[in-house]
KOLGUVEX-798294 format. One record per residue (C-alpha): x, y, z. Coordinates in pm, whole numbers, padded with zeros to 5 digits, always signed. Each point is the difference from the previous one (the first is absolute). Layout:
! residues N
XYZ
...
This chain:
! residues 499
+02720-00975+01452
+00145+00147-00315
-00253+00250-00137
+00185+00096-00316
-00253-00033-00287
+00117-00249-00262
-00065-00005-00371
+00025-00291-00239
+00191+00000-00325
-00098-00266-00254
+00297-00223-00079
-00155-00188-00293
-00338-00033-00177
-00271-00134+00226
-00375-00064-00030
-00210-00081+00304
-00339-00162-00045
-00263+00077+00263
-00318-00205+00027
-00273+00200+00170
-00076+00371-00007
-00136+00044+00350
+00168+00209+00269
+00297-00237+00012
+00061-00042-00373
-00062+00364-00086
+00236+00121+00275
+00276-00236-00111
-00049+00121-00358
+00015+00364+00113
+00325-00057+00188
+00167-00192-00284
-00115+00241-00270
+00119+00291+00215
+00346-00160-00002
-00010-00041-00379
-00054-00376+00010
-00222-00140-00276
-00312-00159+00142
-00283-00203-00147
-00308+00037+00223
-00274-00255-00070
-00343+00053+00158
-00307-00219-00056
-00258+00277+00060
-00054+00323-00190
+00177+00225+00250
+00265+00031+00268
-00065-00036+00375
-00337-00157-00072
+00000-00214+00311
-00077-00012+00375
-00095+00316+00187
+00260+00234+00145
-00098+00284+00229
+00256+00022+00278
+00373+00075+00000
+00085-00215+00306
+00272+00243+00108
+00077-00181+00322
-00246-00287-00008
-00226+00142+00270
-00298-00170-00162
+00126-00332+00133
+00053-00074+00366
+00119-00353-00069
+00303+00065-00221
+00354+00039+00131
+00179+00329+00063
+00251-00095-00270
-00280-00026-00256
-00132+00340+00110
+00338+00167-00046
+00039-00168-00338
-00343+00125-00108
+00093+00352+00114
+00318+00007-00208
-00172-00154-00301
-00293+00240+00025
+00230+00303+00002
+00174-00129-00311
-00336-00067-00165
-00122+00355+00060
+00313+00127-00170
-00042-00244-00290
-00371+00079-00053
-00016+00367+00103
-00348+00071-00144
-00176-00300+00150
-00021+00093+00369
-00305+00128+00188
+00148+00208+00279
-00231-00056+00291
+00081-00174+00329
-00133-00322+00148
-00163-00025+00341
+00047-00321+00198
-00293-00064+00236
-00067-00295+00227
-00367-00065+00085
-00088-00091+00358
-00126-00333-00136
+00355-00091-00110
+00250-00166+00231
+00288+00218-00112
+00172+00287+00179
+00082+00320-00186
+00302+00061+00222
+00151-00327-00121
+00046+00162-00342
+00217+00283+00132
+00340-00177+00021
-00026-00099-00365
-00110+00349-00102
+00297+00152+00180
+00231-00242-00178
-00150+00078-00341
+00012+00376+00062
+00365-00029+00101
+00079-00189-00319
-00186+00261-00207
+00208+00275+00162
+00317-00197-00078
-00101-00039-00365
-00075+00371-00033
+00332+00091+00160
+00173-00235-00241
-00180+00152-00301
-00233+00303+00033
-00187-00119-00311
-00138-00279+00217
-00220+00249+00185
-00314-00103-00187
-00222-00084+00299
+00004+00340+00165
+00229+00103+00282
+00159-00294+00185
-00101+00157+00333
-00362-00017-00118
+00006-00356-00133
-00258-00088+00264
-00197+00176+00270
-00210-00138+00284
-00334+00142+00114
-00143-00053+00348
-00370-00035+00067
-00011+00357+00131
+00164+00139-00312
-00233-00199-00224
-00311+00120+00187
+00122+00360-00026
+00036-00033-00378
-00370-00091-00022
-00079+00358+00104
+00194+00151-00289
-00158+00079-00338
+00087-00210-00301
+00288+00164-00189
-00039+00065-00373
+00358-00117-00050
+00212-00217+00226
+00310+00200+00093
+00099-00174+00323
-00020-00339+00170
-00295+00123+00205
-00191+00093-00316
+00017-00359-00121
-00138-00129+00332
-00297+00238+00022
-00229-00197-00239
+00062-00313+00208
-00067+00186+00323
-00335+00117-00142
-00102-00353-00095
+00160-00244+00245
-00118-00070+00354
+00312+00015+00220
-00155-00268+00222
+00038-00245-00289
+00377+00051-00023
+00315-00072+00193
+00249+00283+00029
+00230+00136-00114
-00105+00035-00361
+00307+00010-00222
+00037+00213-00312
+00277-00126-00232
+00145+00144-00319
-00092-00310-00200
-00127+00143-00326
-00238-00131-00261
+00104-00146-00333
-00201+00035-00320
+00008-00318-00208
-00128+00190-00302
+00262+00276+00019
+00268-00269+00038
-00139-00170-00310
-00004+00331-00188
+00359+00079+00105
+00128-00337-00119
-00201+00010-00322
+00120+00346-00104
+00362-00073+00092
+00026-00340-00169
-00192+00098-00313
+00248+00285-00051
+00312-00200+00086
+00230-00101-00289
+00122-00287+00219
-00333-00173+00065
-00204-00208-00244
-00348-00028+00151
-00219-00289-00115
-00354+00018+00140
-00271-00262-00056
+00287-00249-00025
+00049-00320+00197
+00305-00224+00032
-00094-00354-00102
+00333-00183+00015
+00349+00057+00136
+00323-00162-00114
+00317+00043+00202
+00320+00053-00196
+00361+00003+00127
+00003+00379-00035
-00362+00099+00056
-00357-00093-00090
-00237-00037-00293
-00351+00127+00072
-00286-00116-00221
-00295+00240+00015
-00354+00030-00129
-00149+00346-00057
-00360+00106-00060
-00036+00351-00142
-00382+00005-00016
-00302-00222-00060
+00024+00032-00379
+00368-00095-00019
+00134-00353+00022
+00242-00081+00280
+00364+00041-00098
+00293-00200+00134
+00357+00113+00034
+00329-00111+00153
+00226+00238+00192
+00360-00056+00108
+00106+00165+00326
+00319-00016+00202
-00173+00010+00337
-00359-00084+00101
-00199+00168+00277
-00313-00178+00122
-00221+00280+00134
-00342-00158-00046
-00140+00074+00343
-00222-00274+00136
+00057-00192-00326
+00378-00010+00057
-00027-00374+00063
-00129-00061-00353
+00321+00146-00143
+00209-00194+00253
-00170-00315-00128
+00075+00092-00362
+00362+00071+00092
+00032-00329+00188
+00051+00148+00347
-00172-00092+00325
-00083+00260+00260
-00204-00002+00321
-00246+00288+00021
-00342+00109+00117
-00265+00187-00195
-00280+00191+00172
-00310+00135-00171
-00109+00340+00134
-00231+00288-00083
-00052+00363+00098
-00326+00184-00047
-00104+00340-00128
-00263+00200+00189
-00144+00348-00030
-00062+00194+00321
-00130+00353+00020
+00196+00139+00290
+00168+00324+00092
+00364+00065+00075
+00332-00115-00141
+00053-00355+00117
+00320-00190+00074
+00026-00371-00058
-00120-00184+00310
+00105-00347+00112
-00215-00158+00271
+00204-00293+00124
-00170-00336+00051
+00077-00370+00000
+00043-00125-00354
-00254-00253-00122
-00254+00070+00277
-00325+00199-00026
+00187+00284+00171
+00294-00004-00241
+00190+00316-00091
-00203+00268-00180
+00178+00240-00237
-00152+00323-00133
+00196+00158-00286
-00120+00343-00121
+00000+00137-00353
-00144+00324-00140
-00373+00053-00061
-00123-00218+00286
+00148-00325-00131
+00147-00243+00253
+00178-00332-00041
-00080-00261+00264
+00182-00302+00139
-00136-00230+00267
+00218-00288+00111
-00282-00253+00026
-00086-00297-00220
-00309+00184-00128
+00175+00320-00110
+00367+00029-00100
+00089-00360+00082
-00169-00303-00155
-00070-00342+00143
+00267-00240-00131
+00153+00298-00182
+00353-00073+00129
+00153-00290-00194
+00346-00154-00024
+00209-00146-00280
+00052-00376-00020
+00280-00242-00080
-00141-00027-00352
-00026+00370-00082
+00143+00333+00115
-00341+00158-00069
-00254-00009+00286
-00353-00075-00122
-00273+00237+00112
-00354-00138+00033
-00173+00022-00336
-00257+00268+00099
+00284+00239+00092
+00193-00078-00316
-00317+00070-00200
-00041+00337+00170
+00360+00091-00084
-00041-00103-00363
-00357+00117-00069
-00088+00258+00266
-00264+00005+00270
-00376-00057-00017
-00196+00312+00100
-00163-00174+00296
+00344-00091+00141
+00117+00360-00044
-00299+00131+00192
+00004-00262+00275
+00368+00015+00086
+00027+00379-00033
-00299+00038+00233
+00170-00240+00237
+00309+00224-00005
-00217+00306+00070
-00171-00175+00292
+00338-00112+00136
+00124+00359+00003
-00326+00129+00146
+00050-00220+00310
+00263+00250+00111
-00096+00302-00207
-00382+00009+00022
-00042+00291-00244
+00143-00222-00273
-00332-00186-00008
-00115+00252-00263
+00280-00097-00241
-00098-00167-00327
+00166-00230-00252
+00239+00216-00202
+00118-00238-00271
+00136-00346-00064
+00257-00146+00241
+00373+00020-00052
+00107-00361+00017
+00276-00243-00076
+00234-00258+00147
+00315+00070+00198
+00298-00234-00006
+00207-00065+00311
+00329-00190-00042
+00058-00286+00242
-00256-00114+00252
-00042+00294+00242
-00325+00187-00077
+00110+00294+00219
+00301+00079-00223
-00029+00350-00147
+00355+00103-00102
+00125-00219-00287
+00159+00081-00333
+00184-00240-00235
+00162-00342-00026
+00226-00152-00267
+00038-00333-00177
+00330-00055-00176
+00167+00291-00176
-00275+00114-00236
-00333-00017+00187
-00157+00218+00268
-00343-00017+00154
-00139+00314+00161
-00210-00096+00301
-00118+00323+00153
-00279-00001+00254
-00022+00379+00024
+00050+00238-00292
+00270+00193+00183
+00233-00302-00029
+00007+00014-00383
+00290+00245-00031
+00212-00206+00238
-00065-00303-00221
+00100+00198-00309
+00326+00112+00159
+00091-00354+00102
-00059-00110-00360
+00233+00276-00117
+00261-00130+00245
-00043-00350-00141
+00055+00131-00353
+00318+00171+00121
+00123-00325+00153
-00039-00164-00343
+00223+00264-00157
-00263+00191-00199
+00030+00312+00214
+00275+00186+00179
-00054+00230+00295
+00119+00358-00038
+00053+00062+00368
+00277-00034+00254
-00116-00318+00168
-00296-00220+00070
-00205-00004+00316
+00211-00273+00154
-00210-00017+00317
-00301-00115-00201
-00034-00376-00017
-00072+00003-00374
+00263+00268-00076
-00262+00206-00185
+00138+00345-00087
-00201+00297+00113
-00175+00117-00315
-00192+00325+00024
-00373-00074+00037
-00079+00296-00225
-00071-00111-00355
+00045+00253-00279
-00267-00167-00213
-00273+00042+00263
+00069+00373+00031
-00032+00090-00367
-00374+00056+00028
-00176+00248+00226
-00238-00086+00281
-00281+00141-00216
+00087-00230-00292
+00018-00301+00231
-00334+00083+00161
-00169+00047-00340
+00105-00347-00117
-00086-00148+00341
-00355+00131-00034
-00027-00163-00343
+00129-00330+00140
-00247+00006+00289
-00285+00062-00246
+00116-00277-00235
+00022-00246+00289
-00341+00095+00137
+00099+00187+00317
-00091+00346+00133
+00215+00290-00116
+00066+00086+00366
+00237-00296+00034
+00231+00168-00252
-00014+00356+00133
+00281+00157+00199
-00076+00045+00370
+00194+00191+00260
């Protein structure tokens, strides 16, 4: 593979319109603005990345036993690029993969994939030392036997985690080894702060001379032209101001509307098969000692013993997932598009929750259910309490395979792209493929020796580092992230740097 970093030179004036300011739309805007391409970013809400919860980098896909090795390697590469693109958004703590004795899985069955992912990580670091963002390749994962785990239970809790063992000690103090299959596996899959990502994108795009950011603005009609698109929009500044309408001409249109991508496809006159799944994660407060890693207790999805995920934040705040229909998943919450519309229709109660928020009794009931689900394996977690409103939203999945996790972008004609990421780490890949499409239309020229000819889509290897996301310090990003968490009604801990 050619690893020479490419740069794009603008051949002629170009304006790209982006509908949707979530992870996908904001990342595309960051990449284009970083290249000096004029962008118009239109977002219906009052802020960027105001969507489904993100907490996990997926650097290797070890959360999912069911996905292919190819998807895992893709997620690894995309995660490394994402860390470099959003340098102040990562919580540097490992993830522990544990298999309860009640689960039919075998921890040893995970080892061939882990070896393959670790080998690929080593190759990427050898290719470019700047890719070493997940710790040392030799330490990408480590296995712990029952005897080693029991021995850690005799050690005092460290004040600061300085080794792999230090991260395991809180688990050893709280988990009965008889409830687990061994080995336990510690992986350098880091956490990802949604609020620090939002702060990074907001600061960078507000300051960019190449990005026009329109918040509280919704596209109402699209008209395709021979050389681009007309976008009719309606904007609402505040309750005391009448809605204003405007028409924007763009050369290229990016549909990055997340689970509402099908609505834009319908406006544009395109059909697309996709799934949409409604999900939620829950916020709990647990007074416990020690510095915790993230812990994934594998389980069969959709059953009462579905996977349980414990994600730590500062100040005793934890984010919870439970892959059952009563916790993270929802009955009839996975829906498909139809022949009449590219937009899958969620049941009305879920759509109402997305649009209007949750009732307090639902917050309490489902968060308590998540706490009880975790306490099945981690009994001390029984003392946890509701820590805030859920993080919730709908996830789109292109095609018809609900297990798909690595997806990025697809194109219609010469002037339309739809970003269809399932995981946030795929957003930069989507952005780079859009840049390649713009180059193929003659708007850009690559300032490098050659393209990556081995790649199917001939996408040049752009550096994942974005100058516009590095102009503000980690302290500035964290300060805005705290404000965003407060404005959106979440605990400050979800915005704080960890690790």
